[in-house]
BADRENLO-117819 format. One record per atom (N, C-alpha, C): residue in one letter; x, y, z. Coordinates in steps of 0.001 Angstrom, whole numbers, plus 500000, padded with zeros to 6 digits. Example, Ala and Ser with C-alpha at 12.3 -4.5 7.8 and 13.67 -1.06 7.14 Angstrom:
a513190494310507800a512300495500507800a513200496700507800s512850497750507080s513670498940507140s512900500030507870
! end
This chain:
m358137076034415004m359421076609414651m359478078037415174s360492078342415915s360600079653416542s360873080753415523n360606081998415942n360850083153415083n362281083622415282i363103083421414263i364514083761414369i364716085191413901r365127086049414818r365291087461414485r366689087769413986k367640086945414345k368997087151413852k369717085819413872q370258085430412733q370942084157412666q372293084226413358l372762083062413780l374092082964414342l375103083357413281s376084084158413655s377096084595412705s377832083398412121v378039083441410804v378747082349410136v380140082168410728g380759083279411131g382117083217411658g382203082955413142s381064082677413784s381073082465415224s381914081248415585t382759081406416601t383609080302417057t383143079753418401s382065080284418927s381584079857420240s380794078557420122r381307077503420717r380594076225420712r379280076335421464s379299077067422567s378111077193423398s377002077948422662e377369079024421963e376377079768421195e375752078886420121k376597078135419426k376087077290418345k375192076180418898a375606075556419996a374802074480420582a373431075003421013l373414076183421613l372155076777422062l371279077145420867f371878077759419868f371125078202418691f370507077016417943d371286075930417790d370801074777417041d369534074186417642v369382074292418960v368187073758419608v367093074829419689a367476076060420000a366487077139420145a365716077381418856v366361077140417716v365707077386416435v364496076472416241c364438075379416997c363328074438416850c362236074619417896l362366075632418752l361289075938419691l360025076293418912n358866076129419519n357636076380418771n357467077859418441d356432078154417652d356246079498417094d356055080590418143g355712080203419373g355508081210420400g356780081869420875w357916081287420547w359212081810421013w359873082673419953n360465083778420390n361331084606419548n362764084379420001v363673084267419036v365085084016419346v365946085096418711w366740085759419518w367733086717419022w369119086219419417m370056086313418524m371439085966418845m372312087206418697n373251087360419626n374225088454419574n373547089816419401v372690090137420349v371923091383420290v372686092513420987h372759093649420328h373415094824420923h372329095719421526l372328095828422844l371325096643423543l371900098023423856n371194099060423440n371628100426423709n370381101246424024f370226101623425294f369019102354425671f369291103185426928a368441104160427130a368557105035428302a367514104634429335v367915104665430605v366985104412431701v366681105754432340k365499106294432041k365170107664432453k365154107841433963r364710106801434665r364578106935436112r365931107145436797h366982106634436183h368302106701436822h369278107599436057g368842108085434918g369657109022434162g370931108444433597n370980107138433399n372186106543432808n371817105713431588d372835105473430757d372637104692429535d373179103281429729v372564102338429018v373029100949429015v373476100621427603d374678100087427496d375233099678426205d375850098298426418r375150097286425993r375576095939426322r375228094966425200e376082093964424988e375768092895424021e375333091666424793v374266091038424317v373748089821424941v373860088683423938d374414087536424395d374648086415423476d373353085865422904c372332085724423750c371066085171423266c369914085713424104i368813086033423433i367588086435424120i366456085543423633l365744084928424577l364546084160424259l363347084906424850y362310085090424053y361137085803424561y359858085096424137h358969084922425113h357639084357424871h356633085276425548r355598085665424845r354647086634425405r354032086144426717q353860084842426836q353227084307428036q354200084146429202y355464083769428902y356412083417429968y357429084513430284g357720085382429321g358677086447429559g359958086302428760m360993087005429218m362244087114428467m363411086565429279l364273085783428605l365462085236429252l366701085722428519l367618086371429260l368911086781428711l369922085684429035i370676085254428034i371582084116428228i372998084507427825e373923084285428737e375353084461428470e375932083082428177c376615082934427036c377160081634426621c378670081582426892k379118080507427499k380537080341427799k381010078936427410d382118078891426690d382710077614426299d383604077077427416g383959075811427313g384908075218428245g384302074948429617h385183074679430569h384759074358431931h385071075543432843l384025076094433457l384187077238434346l384283076769435792s384973077562436591s385093077272438027s385181078601438776t384984078543440085t385102079754440909t385995079480442110e386618080576442563e387432080518443779e387081081734444627a387216081587445904a386968082741446786a387959083839446456a387492085082446436a388367086223446140a389381086390447272p390484087128447007p391478087393448070p390821088006449311h391501087900450483h390927088313451768h390526089781451793n391223090604451040n390933092037451086n389852092467450105s389184091489449496s388090091824448570s386931090864448798e385811091136448150e384623090327448329e384272089582447042g383460088555447197g382954087860446026g383816086685445593f383751086388444273f384403085209443729f385238085564442508v386255084770442285v387058084860441072v386602083738440144w386254084104438929w385815083104437948w386975082729437037k387058081428436723k388103080942435826k387473080151434685q388061080312433508q387659079559432319q388840078661431972g388787077401432423g389964076552432364g390970077050433389n392167077380432921n393198077923433826n393272079442433774r392438080045432920r392502081497432727r391516082195433649t391989083219434339t391115084024435198t390323085000434325m389007085015434508m388145085872433706m388159087289434292e388212088273433399e388270089661433844e386983090073434544r385884089495434126r384596089889434685r383727088665434909s383034088631435969s382138087514436264s381061087411435195p380832086212434611p379777086069433606p378400086334434204v378255086078435494v376982086368436156v376735087862436166e377762088626436505e377625090083436518e377336090612435123q377976089987434100q377779090426432727q376307090420432337v375632089337432665v374253089190432212v373253089712433241q373577089595434522q372638090001435571q372468091508435657s373537092233435328s373516093680435524s372556094417434604v372064093734433577v371167094419432646v369693094138432955i369415093266433937i368032092877434229i367194094075434691y367628094739435760y366833095847436308y366782097047435371p367884097408434682p367765098486433691p366735098183432600l366647096904432186l365643096559431176l364229096689431739h364046096245432974h362729096401433600h362323097881433650d363263098739434021d362981100175434069d362632100715432688h363415100278431694h363193100756430328h361820100315429821f361444099079430092f360157098575429624f358990099278430313s359200099760431540s358123100490432226s357783101773431483e358772102317430761e358531103513429956e357950103153428583m358305101958428078m357908101568426722m356462101106426614f355927100521427697f354653099820427561f353582100351428527p353224101626428409p352176102165429305p350814101570428972k350014101366430001k348646100918429779k347773102100429393e346631101808428848e345728102874428418e345235103669429628q344995104931429403q344438105839430411q345336105978431639g346641105801431429g347619106062432483g347510105171433698s347008103952433529s346845103037434668s348033102088434814g349234102632434891g350417101792435054g350991101350433715y351687100228433696y352328099759432462y352276098236432407n352409097716431188n352483096274430995n353902095803431288r354009094787432119r355319094338432583r355842093169431744v357131093247431439v357816092148430762v358791091526431757r358570090285432083r359482089592432996r360826089393432303v361928089749432981v363269089533432436v364073088743433466q364618087609433041q365473086776433883q366772086495433155w367717085816433824w369024085566433214w369458084122433460a370391083668432611a370942082321432741a372313082272432070l373096081254432435l374365080966431757l374216079671430976c374652079662429730c374676078437428924c376089077875428949l376247076707429556l377551076054429696l377468074715428966s377531074759427640s377244073565426841s378334072505426917d379512072847427448d380577071849427591d380538071165428957m379590071551429788m379544071036431157m378237070268431404e378335069218432227e377161068427432595e376634068785433983s377444069520434758s377035069891436119s377809071133436540m377565071589437762m378243072781438281m379735072551438471e380125071273438624e381530070917438821e382163071778439911k383066072707439556k383780073501440557k383250074931440673i382014075136440186i381386076451440357i380654076439441695g381008077318442589g380377077369443895g378919077795443809s378064077138444597s376642077463444567s376375078871445099n377325079414445876n377179080792446358n377478081797445252a378242081354444247a378581082245443139a377453082333442127m376679081233441981m375574081214441031m374602080113441426q373324080407441360q372331079379441632q372396078301440545p372537077032440917p372635075962439916p371454075930438949k370267076365439415k369082076326438567k369195077247437358r370118078224437422r370245079187436326r371216078716435252a371798077536435412a372756077026434430a372061076128433415i372317076381432138i371836075517431056i373008074631430645f372940073351430992f374041072428430750f373857071673429428k374858070876429123k374844070068427896k373593069203427819s373194068604428949s372020067725428961s370726068484428674d370719069793428944d369523070602428679d369370070936427196l370399070632426406l370380070965424980l370187069727424109k369713068642424724k369498067421423956k368329067562422989s367331068347423358s366177068556422482s365539069899422820y364700070392421917y364073071690422175y363040071572423286n362447070390423455n361499070213424554n362208070322425901t363402069716425985t364180069779427220t364596071217427513l365042071925426466l365452073320426641l364266074169427080e363108073970426450e361940074782426788e361553074584428251r361588073346428726r361244073097430131r362210073815431064k363509073794430721k364499074450431570k364304075964431559v364068076523430388v363884077972430264v362663078430431074k361568077681431002k360360078046431757k360642078041433260k361400077043433729k361722076968435158k362542078176435599i363494078575434733i364328079734435084i363473081003435129l362596081160434149l361753082349434104l360817082437435309e360487081302435880e359550081284437004e360249081236438362m361572081435438355m362298081442439629m361921082660440469g361843082447441768g361525083542442662g362691084500442832e362389085768443099e363406086797443290e363303087354444707q364464087531445344q364494088035446715q363817089397446809s364017090237445782s363452091587445787s361929091573445689r361361090430445327r359900090316445212r359348089331446244g360087089194447337g359600088329448411g359560086867448033g360511086447447184g360558085046446764g359600084689445649q358934085682445069q358021085460443957q358718085826442640p358322085199441519p358939085564440228p358514086954439794f359302087556438908f358916088830438330f357562088677437644a356771089710437652a355467089676436973a355663089741435466n354701089196434733n354764089245433273n353357089409432720d353187090376431817d351909090604431151d352022090225429681v350933089716429120v350904089432427686v350732090753426946l351743091144426207l351719092451425535l350695092485424413p349965093595424287p349101093779423117p349962093788421852d349339093542420718d350089093433419459d350970094647419192e350427095839419407e351191097061419117e352458097120419967q352341096807421254q353503096853422138q354450095674421872y353890094545421495y354734093392421114y355604093758419909n355010094410418925n355776094831417742n356827095870418122r356510096710419109r357475097701419586r358677097004420243l358402095949420972l359482095187421603l360367094532420541i359723093966419529i360473093335418437i361392094357417769a360855095545417516a361650096593416873a362815097013417765f362577097090419066f363629097494420003f364788096488420022l364453095214420019l365504094188420098l366136093902418737g365479094316417686g366069094119416361g365162093315415470c364451093963414583c363534093285413670c364256093042412353f365076092026412321f365864091730411132f365008090969410119d365486090939408880d364815090111407878d364927088661408311e363786088007408398e363817086615408832e364381085740407717p365000084622408084p365563083707407069p364459083131406188t364834082670405016t363881081986404149t363506080658404796w362441080057404323w362031078762404861w363132077709404710p363769077595403541p364853076606403434p365988076855404432e366311078130404681e367357078427405671e366929077971407059l365655078191407377l365145077739408672l365163076216408754w364816075555407654w364822074092407665w366237073555407818d367194074247407214d368597073834407390d369009073972408851m368563075068409490m368857075243410909m368188074142411725q366943073852411381q366214072797412088q366926071466411973a367530071224410813a368176069931410588a369254069671411622n369876070741412124n370923070567413127n370371070009414435a369094070240414683a368507069796415951a367518068656415769r367338068185414546r366452067047414319r367023065802414993v366189064814415163v366655063530415690v367703062975414738r368800062546415285r369839061925414469r369545060430414399p369125059927413240p368796058506413174p370023057606413248t371192058169412932t372376057346412778t372631056446413977a372761057020415158a373123056228416330a372046055198416646i370772055611416561i369674054705416873i369626053564415872q369655053906414591q369504052892413560q370721051965413473e371912052511413650e373089051651413598e373064050634414736m372543051060415886m372427050132417005m371462049009416642l370354049357415973l369387048349415567l369984047417414510m370771047985413612m371368047158412564m372334046135413139e372964046472414254e373847045509414889e373081044258415304s371839044440415750s371032043284416135s370582042505414907i370392043201413792i369986042523412563i371092041590412079t372326042022412209t373444041238411680t373566039874412343r372954039684413502r373046038399414193r372119037351413563n371213037786412678n370265036874412032n370464036909410524r370543035759409933r370717035722408476r369450036163407757r368310035995408420r367053036402407796r366257037225408806m365724038362408349m365090039281409285m364031040109408569r362896040284409251r361896041248408796r362054042525409616v361883043673408983v361934044955409684v360663045712409353e359779045825410343e358521046558410160e358707047964410712g358475048960409898g358695050336410341g357639051281409834v357226052219410680v356219053207410275v356805054134409215a355939054897408576a356383055847407552a357387056823408147g358517056984407474g359527057935407931g360410057418409038s360404056111409296s361232055557410374s362647055232409920g362935055437408640g364299055235408159g364552053873407554k363502053207407063k363688051872406483k364618051915405269s364385052890404377s365226052960403176s366670053304403524l366855054082404590l368210054390405045l368885053128405571l368130052311406295l368671051054406789l369000050110405644v368190050138404609v368460049330403418v369835049684402853q370095050987402759q371385051421402207q372533051017403118w372380051222404428w373457050864405357w373754049369405332e372692048556405355e372897047110405369e373526046634404064t373117047239402953t373728046891401669t375217047202401682c375567048398402168c376985048786402228c377774047825403124r377193047456404242r377895046550405162r378158045198404508l377138044676403833l377284043365403198l378271043396402043v378236044484401252v379178044606400140v380617044652400655k380824045383401756k382167045475402331k382644044130402883e381703043254403205e382062041909403643e382322040971402472g382187041506401238g382442040690400051g381215040009399501k380026040364400003k378790039758399525k378281040493398290r377627039740397412r376948040356396267r375473040483396627v374917041691396453v373597042005396989v372641042431395878v371387041975395966v370328042479395107v369304043182396000v368944044406395627v367963045198396367v366754045399395469l365589044926395929l364381044994395119l363310045849395789c362528046525394974c361326047217395444c360324047162394308y359121047636394539y358106047646393479y358151048953392702n358478050039393373n358450051388392805n359697051645391962d359516051938390693d360661052157389803d361449053416390154l360756054476390631l361482055698390997l362384055459392207l361894054686393176l362713054353394335l363906053511393909a363686052583392990a364791051739392505a365863052585391815e365433053561391008e366389054449390335e367225055222391345q366544055744392402q367254056518393415q368250055645394162m367866054438394519m368782053547395228m369985053197394357q369749052938393067q370867052603392181q371833053776392060r371292055014392008r372168056191391963r372985056302393249n372322056063394387n373036056144395667n374193055155395718f373951053938395267f375006052924395310f376133053254394321s375766053814393170s376786054226392198s377642055355392766d376980056300393462d377711057409394081d378678056910395151l378347055784395776l379224055201396798l380359054391396182g380344054275394844g381437053575394158g381185052097393927f379944051633394151f379639050219393952f379264049975392489n379642048816391947n379285048466390578n378283047314390565d377837046939389352d376820045889389229d377316044541389720g378611044366389768g379156043117390283g379033043023391790q378750044161392447q378631044184393905q377178044310394366v376425045206393722v375032045405394126v374191045791392913v373012045202392836v372033045536391807v370768046008392508a370313047220392189a369064047756392735a368083047903391575a366905047316391710a365950047334390603a364537047121391130s363572047500390301s362190047145390618s362008045667390290f361097045012390992f360886043580390794f360590043265389340h359676043994388733h359263043674387367h360338044002386336k361134045035386594k362202045372385645k363277044290385643l363654043825386831l364668042761386897l364100041468386326a362825041202386627a362198039992386099a362210039993384577a361802041129383975a361769041226382512a363161041046381919k364170041609382578k365546041477382098k365975040007382099y365712039302383186y366130037902383298y365363037015382314v364069037278382155v363258036473381240v363762036614379817r364144037811379428r364630038032378059r366023037451377862l366861037548378909l368193036945378814l368096035424378669a367113034846379347a366939033387379280a366153032959378041k365573033931377345k364772033669376138k363660032665376422v362909032939377502v361800032073377881v360765032058376746k360355030864376341k359445030713375208k358079031322375504g357540031991374506g356203032529374604g356111033886375279f357258034387375757f357203035685376440f357600036787375462p356806037863375362p357105038927374383p358453039600374642r359084040055373604r360406040680373708r360322042072374326k359150042688374283k358981043996374913k357573044113375484e357405045057376379e356117045253377040e355100045738376017p353966045052375896p352951045457374901p352280046769375289e351695047436374303e351027048711374532e349523048537374749e348947047502374136e347507047275374279e347182046836375697w346109047398376274w345836047253377706w345656045805378139n344825045038377441n344591043654377829n345856042817377708a346634043080376673a347896042350376511a348888042732377600k348829043993378030k349720044463379095k349389043738380414i348080043590380696i347664042903381919i348162041458381909e347993040801380791e348449039410380667e349970039320380815y350665040303380266y352143040345380341y352602040348381806f352018041234382634f352452041341384024f351969040161384873e350843039565384495e350372038392385227e351306037206385012n351859037070383810n352720035928383482n354178036155383862l354564037422384074l355975037740384294l356579037007385498p355969036969386693p356594036284387824p356866034795387542k355914034103386901k356101032680386584k357261032500385606c357339033378384601c358431033299383619c359767033632384272f359732034545385259f360934034903386015f361473033668386730a360576032900387339a360987031678388044a361588030671387059e361000030574385876e361535029660384857e362937030090384432a363139031391384259a364457031898383849a365514031586384913l365152031760386187l366107031495387266l366459030015387341l365470029170387138l365731027724387136l366678027364385997q366461027988384844q367330027727383690q368766028181383973f368920029368384552f370261029868384863f370965028965385886r370189028424386837r370807027563387848r371288026254387216c370475025731386320c370879024507385620c372120024746384768e372194025931384192e373345026282383349e374533026770384177k374350026816385528k375391027238386468k375951028627386150k375011029535385823k375395030919385558k375384031693386878k376482031593387613k376570032169388964k376418033684388972a376734034341387859a376656035802387810a375220036307387916r374247035399387734r372840035800387822r372297035711389251f373120035246390200f372635035000391556f373403035837392581f372855035879393802f373371036808394817f373537036104396165d374368036719397019d374566036207398380d373496036734399329a372947037903398998a371973038538399901a370852039180399098l369632039067399641l368442039664399043l367854040662400038i367674041926399584i367060042958400417i365840043490399685i364689043489400364i363450043985399766i362981045200400549d362791046310399852d362283047527400474d360834047725400059e360028048347400946e358597048532400694e357955047186400358g358238046190401207g357797044822400935g356295044636400912q355535045568401510q354081045430401506q353501045614400108d354313046031399146d353845046178397768d353939044871396982f354632043862397547f354890042626396815f353756041615397008e353249041073395903e352347039935395965e353082038784396653n352384038027397480n353022036942398221n353731035953397306s353136035669396144s353754034711395220s355058035244394630w355169036566394495w356410037129393963w357576036864394915l357276036901396222l358342036738397213l358981035365397113d358194034339396815d358768033005396637d359766033009395486v359444033764394439v360341033836393280v361640034543393658t361548035615394457t362759036381394796t363784035525395541l363319034543396317l364257033682397045l365123032857396089h364614032628394878h365398031872393886h366594032675393373l366638033983393673l367787034802393261l369026034527394102l368862033847395223l369981033592396130l370821032408395679n372118032519395877n373004031379395606n372577030181396433d372242030453397699d371753029415398594d370349029813399034e369336029180398444e367954029565398713e367535029288400150t368266028388400836t367886028013402189t368532028896403246t369814029199403065t370553029943404099t371027031319403651g370722031722402415g371153033036401941g370568034153402794i371251035285402849i370838036412403690i369614037100403085v368605037367403936v367379038050403485v367023039149404482r366713040328403966r366208041443404763r364919041925404094f363836041956404867f362527042313404322f361965043501405101f361901044679404453f361436045921405086f360020046223404605y359126046581405547y357727046802405157y356987047633406201d355781048088405808d354870048799406711d353451048437406301s352718047753407163s351372047303406823s350427048468406544h350688049632407165h349812050787406962h350018051450405596q351052051044404879q351285051608403555q350897050619402453t350013049688402785t349482048757401788t348387049470401008i348639049752399737i347691050593398988i347186049943397689y347695048764397339y347255048135396088y346112047181396392k344900047604396091k343716046833396420k343648045561395567g343249044454396204g343118043192395491g344400042397395411r345495042935395943r346780042229395905r347019041550397255e347256040245397269e347499039519398511e348934039753398960v349067040406400109v350405040783400575v350587040417402050l351843040416402476l352232040210403877l351654038925404465g351573037898403620g351099036603404100g351957035455403607n353174035766403143n354056034720402634n354601033887403797i354483032574403709i354855031686404814i356340031795405141a357189031773404110a358639031807404340a359074033115404998f358510034215404568f358895035518405115f358294035740406504n357070035269406713n356449035435408029n357145034613409106a357890033604408704a358620032774409668a359898033446410155m360305034525409483m361537035227409878m361296036042411145p362310036177412007p362160037046413185p361937038485412741v361212039258413562v360843040619413167v361371041636414169m361808042776413664m362176043913414482m361270045073414069v360769045827415045v359783046872414764v360370048253415039l360257049148414050l360635050552414203l359333051331414419k359081051759415637k357784052314416000k357669053819415809r358793054503415590r358744055973415544r359275056512414215g358617057552413745g359083058224412538g359889059459412895f360850059809412072f361617061036412319f361713061919411082r361106061474409960r361233062261408738r360309063482408749s359014063273409008s358033064343408933s357902065055410274t357435066299410227t357283067085411449t356082066594412260k356011067035413511k354893066645414377k353553067094413809k353513068288413240k352241068804412731k351770068038411501i352697067556410691i352310066720409550i351745065394410046l352422064784411016l351958063504411553l350619063650412274q350412064790412928q349125065032413592q348010065155412571w348275065858411457w347278065978410392w346940064601409831v347950063779409634v347720062416409130v346794061653410073y347054061750411376y346222061038412350y344782061539412324e344613062844412247e343266063427412262e342460063038411025n343148062742409917n342454062469408661n342444061004408257t343226060177408936t343274058757408574t343049057832409760d343146058368410976d343076057580412207d344281056649412349i345344056922411606i346581056152411717i347600057016412453r347968056587413634r348905057380414443r350329056894414206i351212057831413864i352633057528413708i353367058200414863p353805057430415843p354550058030416956p355849058642416449c356312059681417116c357589060296416747c358397060532418007y359588061036417850y360471061282418975y360125062614419642e360457062729420900e360234063985421607e360946065127420895e362120064812420317e362929065838419661e362439066184418262t361459065439417738t360946065743416402t360428067179416363v360828067924415342v360448069334415288v358949069473415068s358368070514415655s356933070753415524s356574071125414093g357357072034413499g357132072411412106g355982073380411923r355683073670410668r354615074608410336r353273073885410251d352205074638410463d350874074064410305d350688073573408874v349935072494408730v349583072012407397v348606073003406780d348898073458405570d348019074403404871d347002073625404045v345718073845404310v344651073155403582v343930074155402697r343905073882401394r343205074729400424r341958073983399937i340823074643399958i339560074007399597i339189074340398152y338752073325397410y338250073566396054y336882072897395917t336075073429395004t334753072864394746t334801071916393562n335309072422392455n335487071599391256n336953071189391142p337240069932390835p338632069460390751p339518070322389859e338941070895388786e339739071688387854e340287072967388498e339654073409389590e340122074604390280e341534074422390836q341974073174390966q343290072903391545q344444073442390706v344219073592389412v345282074122388541v345652075534388966e344630076376389140e344889077751389579e345448077761391004l344898076914391892l345403076819393261l346882076460393280l347254075561392397l348633075091392354l349592076205391951h349230076967390936h350082078086390507h350227079122391625r349119079424392296r349178080406393388r350037079898394545e349917078611394839e350660078046395957e352161078066395680v352546077762394467v353972077771394114v354531079183394195e353743080176393772e354188081571393871e354376081968395331r353466081526396186r353588081822397626r354863081185398193l355133079957397813l356327079269398311l357604079936397812k357566080422396590k358740081121396042k359072082347396874k358034083065397326k358259084260398148k358898083902399487k358729082657399918k359350082186401158k360740081611400911g361206081694399661g362554081224399331g362628079761398953v361463079116398775v361452077692398435v361634077533396929e362635076759396533e362923076560395116e362109075391394565p361884075384393235p361119074290392619p361679072906392932k362989072787393064k363609071478393323k363186070900394677d362692071758395568d362273071309396897d360768071071396989i360064071183395839i358605071041395832i358225069815395012l357261069070395508l356716067932394779l355198067996394867v354532067733393748v353079067645393736v352702066167393698v351948065721394687v351550064312394783v350037064220394626s349609063477393618s348183063263393397s347764061937394017l346562061924394587l346023060673395121l345409059811394025h345478060299392787h345006059534391628h346171059259390680s345938058372389747s346874058215388636s346708059420387718k347639059594386790k347553060747385891k346233060726385115a345804059558384677a344596059453383860a343357059936384609n343367059812385933n342185060174386719n342344061467387507s343454062160387329s343708063383388078s343175064603387345a342687065560388099a342237066827387510a343417067621386971l344636067231387328l345839067919386865l346464067218385660a345751066258385072a346316065418384017a346882066216382844n346237067343382502n346658068122381337n347684069198381681l348089069253382937l349054070275383350l350466069790383015n351033070367381994n352355069940381539n352993071110380794d353709071977381532d354290073168380932d355717073350381447e356255074555381317e357633074794381740e357810074644383246m356729074880384000m356839074813385455m356570073417386000f355599072692385393f355182071403385929f355389070298384904r355791069119385397r355964067947384546r355418066717385262w354562065980384561w354076064717385110w355149063644384964s355327062880386010s356166061691385932s355218060509385964d354815060071384787d353846058994384681d354567057648384671v353844056593384404v354414055242384431v355684055172383591n356760054711384207n358074054507383566n358818055797383247d358242056981383577d358947058246383359d359899058511384521s361079059010384211s361980059454385267s361551060848385722l362044061270386863l361716062607387359l362430063660386538n361794064814386372n362367065916385612n363183066794386559s364412067104386202s365299067868387085s365104069373386976r364335069841385983r364192071273385755r362813071817386112a361889070954386418a360516071395386687a360040070819388017i358858071270388429i358216070695389606i357496069437389151n357868068311389721n357304067037389293n355933066807389908i355039066237389097i353746065771389573i353755064249389465v353497063581390561v353504062116390571v352275061620391328s351893060393391068s350853059774391884s351506059263393163a350724059158394227a351259058661395501a351817057261395336y351275056503394395y351738055135394166y353202055097393707r353609056115392955r354936056087392347r356028056685393231y355658057344394314y356688058043395090y356905057408396462k356439056186396634k356620055496397903k358113055307398193g358508055553399449g359907055364399851g360775056587399636l360230057622398971l360995058841398694l360362060019399431d361037061175399420d360490062332400120d360960063635399491k360299064724399886k360680066081399480k360445067015400657r361094068155400627r360891069135401695r359442069614401738v358896069945400580v357515070439400504v356718069538399576v355589069069400064v354683068259399238v353335068959399165i352826069086397945i351475069588397727i350627068376397364l349761067972398281l348936066775398100l347623067181397441t347338066628396279t346178067057395492t345161065931395307d344005066317394758d342931065366394436d342414064625395665l342371065322396812l341801064703398016l340291064946398017e339562063934397591e338120064030397492e337473063558398790p336218063942399043p335533063477400256p335457061960400289s335501061405401481s335412059958401637s334030059476401230r333984058301400618r332690057739400218r332003057034401387s332750056817402454s332172056132403609s331562057143404570d331220056681405757d330641057534406786d331569058720407055p331059059979406964p331920061160407184p332630061147408524g332055060473409517g332684060426410837g333750059366410956a333855058486409968a334828057393410003a336109057817409291p337211057060409465p338440057370408736p338190057351407230h338939058126406506h338768058231405055h338934056853404418s338143056586403389s338202055278402722s339555055033402056n340284056111401761n341626055980401182n342700056356402204a342474055968403459a343360056380404547a344812056003404293h345073054785403849h346455054337403647h347134055139402542l346375055450401489l346946056213400381l347248057650400819i346346058235401613i346579059589402137i347824059589403018l347969058564403855l349158058426404703l350425058412403863v350424057621402810v351605057524401939v351924058871401319g350913059537400756g351146060816400086g351617061901401031a350959062025402189a351284063106403121a352651062939403754t353045061717404056t354330061501404741t355521061548403798r355289061865402536r356439062160401653r357032063515402029a356252064353402737a356697065713403086a357585065663404321k358743066276404248k359653066350405390k359378067582406250d359208068739405615d359142069992406352d357802070717406261h357116070587405132h355856071342404994h354918070588404066l353641070581404456l352610069895403670l351491070870403339v351122070884402062v349965071660401595v348970070654401021v347703070786401395v346691069822400957v345589070532400181f345274070015399009f344124070494398239f342981069521398505r341967069974399256r340851069113399651r339552069610399023q338796068683398454q337517069061397852q336465069302398922r335678070339398721r334619070679399662r333566069570399688h333104069234400897h332037068233401018h330758068753400376k330154067914399587k328893068305398954k327740068084399932i326873069078400031i325739068998400951i324567068287400282
! end
C-alpha cells in the first residue's frame, strides 16, 4: 500500500484525477503519492521562482519522480497558424489556453536545479540526483486518437487501459521514468537513492501531511480492488444452465456472495429457496442479508443444518426425540447423532401429509465441506421434486477442518457437474503469502489484488501471555484509527481449550456455541464458528508449534488457513515460540 501524502479532495470533479488516485493508492509501500501539490521554490542558479500546482506526483527512491498532469475528456491537437510555431491543443471542441505538455514539462528542469541545492553529498563531492520525468493522464482515452505524435510522445500518455490495475500502472510509470532524454544523449535522467535524512527533506518539501487512518486507506483501496461482480455474474450465467451444480472455490473466492446472488435470482423467478450451512453465525448473517433485501420466510429460509433439522423434528413430533437440546455431554452427543435420521423421518411424514409449505423448489448449500455425506442425502428430501429440484453445492476441500467426519464423498452430489473458482479476492497478497508459507496451501489471486500490509507476528512463550499481547495490539490498532467493530479475534481452539477462555470484559466478548456476535465489543470466536465470514482485521491466536516435523506443513494447516483468510485487510498472528 503506497504512502498517501495528500488525499484527493472530496470536492474534486476531475474524473482523470480520481481514476489515477484510485489505482495509485494501491501501489506498494515503496511509492509515495501526492495529489494536487502546490510547488513554490526558488532556483538559485537562474534567479527565478517557480510557483506551480501539479495534479499528481509519484516518487520511488529507486526509480525517481513522475509529475502527472490529469485531463478529462478527449484531447486533440492541430497545427498552429502559419505565423506561429507549435500546436494548438483542444479539449473536445474547446481550445485550451495552454498546452498540457508545457504545463507539466516546464517544471522538470527547475526541479532538477532545486534538488541539486537540496541534496549535497558529504564532503562537497557533488549532490544526490533525483530523476524527474513527466506524463499526461488521459483516463477517458484508450489511445492518442487525434493527438499528433509530434506534439507529445505517445509513451508519456497514461491511458484508460493503464489504470486497470496498480501493477499495470506501475509498469507504465517505470517505463516513463526510464525514457531517454535528448539533453542526456538519449539516456534517462540519473537517479540516486536518497539517504534517510534527505528523503525526509524531500517529503517535507512536497508536503508531509497527516497520513490517513488505516480504515481510510482501506476504503481507498476498495476502489481499486478486483470487482468480483462482473466475473462472478458471468460465472453464474453458466450455472443457470444446469439444474444441479457444484461450485468449488478457494477461500475468499466469493462463494457466499454467489450464494446470495443465486438465491436472489431464483426468488425473483418465483422459486422458494432453502439455504443451508453448518455454521450458525454464517446462517444468521445470510438470514439478515435476505431480510434486508425484503425477502420473507415464504420465499427463502437460511439456517444451519442442525437448527432446521431440530425445528422440523419438533414440528413433526418424532417419537423418542427430546423437546430441547440436552445439557449433559453424553446425551448431547447422542442427540446430534440421531438428529439427521429423525430429520429424514420428519420430512417423510410431512410429504405423506402433503404439507407443501415444508418443502422448497431449490436447495443451496454453502461451506458444503462441513457436511457429513449422510446429511446431504437428507437435505435432498427438502425439495418438492427430489429428482429434478434445483441444487447448488458450494465447497472448498482445503477448508475441511472437522476431523473424523466423512465429507465430499456423497454419490449424488459428486455426480453433479462442477465449476471451479481458482482465485481469491478477499484477502491481500501478503496475507495469502503468509498462509502459503505456514500451511503449504497456495491460494492464487488476481494481479489486481492489493499487496496490503505485512502480517504482524507476535511471539509468546506461555499461552497466558496472549491476554496482555491482545490488549497491547488493540491499543496499537486504535492509534491507526481502527475501530473495535473492524477487529475480530480468532482462536485456533474452542473456548474451553483457549488461553483466552477467561477473557470476558467490556472490551472483549466470547461468542461461544450458539452465542450471537456482540455488537458493542471485540468478538472472540473459534475458527470453526467463523467460517464463511470475514473482518477487516483478524487477530489469530493460540497458534502453537506443529506436532509434526518442523520442516513439514503445520499439522493444523487447514484450520490455520480458515482462521487467517477471515482477514480482508490486515492479519496479526500470536504464535507460540518453539520449545528447544
